[in-house]
C-alpha positions in Angstrom: 117.2 101.8 106.6 114.8 102.8 109.4 114.4 106.3 107.9 113.5 104.7 104.5 110.7 102.7 105.9 109.4 105.7 108.0 109.3 107.7 104.8 107.5 104.9 102.9 105.0 104.5 105.7 104.2 108.2 105.8 104.1 108.4 102.0 101.5 105.6 101.9 99.5 107.2 104.6 99.5 110.7 103.2 98.8 109.8 99.6 96.1 107.3 100.4 97.9 104.4 98.8 96.7 100.9 99.8 99.0 99.6 102.4 99.6 96.2 103.9 97.1 95.6 106.8 95.2 98.9 106.2 95.5 102.1 108.3 97.6 101.7 111.4 98.0 104.6 113.8 101.3 104.3 115.7 102.7 101.4 113.7 105.8 103.5 112.9 106.8 103.0 116.5 107.9 99.5 115.5 110.8 101.2 113.7 112.2 102.8 116.9 114.4 99.9 118.0 118.2 100.0 118.2 119.5 97.8 115.4 122.8 97.4 117.3 121.3 95.8 120.4 118.1 94.1 119.3 117.9 90.3 119.7 115.1 87.7 119.8 114.6 88.3 123.6 113.5 91.5 125.3 112.6 92.4 128.9 110.2 95.3 129.3 110.4 98.0 131.9 108.6 97.0 135.1 109.0 93.2 134.7 110.9 92.7 137.9 108.7 95.0 140.0 105.2 94.0 138.9 103.1 90.9 139.2 101.9 88.7 137.7 105.0 88.4 135.6 104.8 86.9 132.0 107.0 85.1 129.6 105.6 85.5 126.1 107.2 83.3 123.5 106.6 81.6 120.2 107.6 81.1 116.6 106.9 83.4 113.7 106.2 81.6 110.5 106.0 82.6 106.9 102.5 82.7 105.3 102.7 78.9 104.6 102.4 78.4 108.4 105.4 76.0 108.4 108.6 77.9 107.4 110.2 79.9 110.3 110.6 83.6 109.5 113.9 85.1 110.5 114.7 88.8 110.9 111.1 89.9 111.7 110.6 92.7 114.2 107.8 92.4 116.8 106.9 95.5 118.8 104.6 95.3 121.9 103.4 97.8 124.4 100.8 97.8 127.2 99.4 99.6 130.2 100.7 99.5 133.7 98.9 97.8 136.7 96.7 100.8 137.0 95.5 100.6 133.4 97.3 103.6 132.0 100.2 104.2 129.6 102.9 106.0 131.7 104.4 108.3 129.1 108.1 109.2 129.0 108.4 113.0 129.4 110.5 114.9 126.9 110.6 112.1 124.4 109.0 111.6 121.0 105.4 111.0 120.2 105.2 107.2 120.7 107.2 107.0 123.9 104.7 109.5 125.3 101.6 107.8 124.0 102.6 104.2 124.2 104.3 104.6 127.5 107.4 103.0 129.0 106.2 99.4 129.0 107.2 98.6 125.5 109.8 96.5 123.7 111.1 95.0 120.5 112.6 91.7 119.4 114.0 90.4 116.1 113.3 86.7 115.4 116.3 84.4 115.1 116.9 81.9 112.3 114.3 79.6 113.8 111.7 82.3 113.9 111.7 82.3 117.7 110.9 85.3 120.0 110.5 85.9 123.7 109.2 88.9 125.7 109.5 89.2 129.5 106.9 91.6 130.9 103.9 91.7 133.3 100.2 91.4 132.9 98.6 94.8 132.2 95.4 96.1 133.8 92.3 97.1 132.0 91.7 100.8 131.2 90.2 102.6 134.2 86.4 103.0 134.1 86.1 101.0 130.9 84.9 97.5 130.2 87.8 96.7 127.8 89.7 93.4 128.3 93.3 93.5 129.4 95.5 93.4 126.4 99.0 93.8 124.9 99.3 95.6 121.6 101.4 93.9 118.8 102.9 95.3 115.6 105.0 93.3 113.1 107.7 94.7 110.8 108.8 92.2 108.1 111.9 92.8 106.0 111.0 95.1 103.1 107.5 95.7 104.3 105.6 98.5 106.0 104.7 97.7 109.7 101.2 96.4 110.3 99.3 95.5 113.5 98.3 92.0 114.6 95.5 91.0 117.0 96.3 92.0 120.5 97.3 89.5 123.1 94.2 88.8 125.2 94.0 86.6 128.3 91.6 83.7 128.1 90.7 83.9 131.8 89.9 87.6 131.7 86.2 88.0 132.7 86.0 91.1 130.4 86.9 89.0 127.4 83.2 88.3 126.6 81.8 86.0 123.9 81.1 89.0 121.8 84.6 90.3 122.2 86.1 86.9 121.2 83.9 86.7 118.1 84.9 90.2 117.0 88.6 89.3 116.7 89.9 89.1 113.2 92.7 86.7 114.0 95.3 88.8 112.2 98.4 86.7 112.3 96.4 84.0 114.2 94.5 84.2 117.4 95.8 86.5 120.1 93.8 84.9 122.9 96.4 83.1 125.1 96.2 80.7 128.0 97.6 81.6 131.4 97.5 78.2 133.2 101.2 77.4 133.0 103.7 78.8 135.5 107.4 78.3 136.0 109.5 79.9 138.6 106.7 82.3 139.4 106.3 83.4 135.8 103.2 82.7 133.7 104.3 81.0 130.5 102.4 82.3 127.5 102.8 80.8 124.0 101.7 82.4 120.8 102.8 81.4 117.3 102.3 83.9 114.5 101.7 83.4 110.8 102.7 86.4 108.7 100.1 87.6 106.3 97.3 85.5 107.8 94.0 87.5 107.6 96.0 90.7 106.7 94.4 92.8 104.0 96.5 93.8 101.0 99.2 91.3 102.0 101.6 90.3 99.2 104.5 87.8 99.6 
């Protein structure tokens, strides 16, 4: 099944066909999960050895914003605490480019998901806010990207940067003021298709 969607993704890209969400470099990395082990909870590499630690959770909803969406793949990746993507040598394109701090979940019947990871750093020598990339893969759809997770208390998240967000899937700006057992609790619900170009139910 994964090979079918990879083929469809590449076909749409190469032939210039309109695709859900528009062009998306690297979205095919959302297909690199192991279907035998994926659940609605994932712990990314480096969670236990880096701080601050994060628990990112929420509910994925259908486009109506009320019905939980089961069986949806979420793929995230981010930099390390030095602001770089530490690639995995000798592996494919996306492990090298997206680095080792990446993970996948598949929503349960209630649409719920959880990632355990740590807060990334901003890119070195750049005024870009700290962020976590997010791609969604719905059943029978080509993967598309959603707004990154941004941190509301990040001084680099300027007013202009906030206004530039398209709220794909809903706002990605998250609060960091709740902590439990030394882990920052982050909540973000997602609405499939919200502000996504060329989206069809």
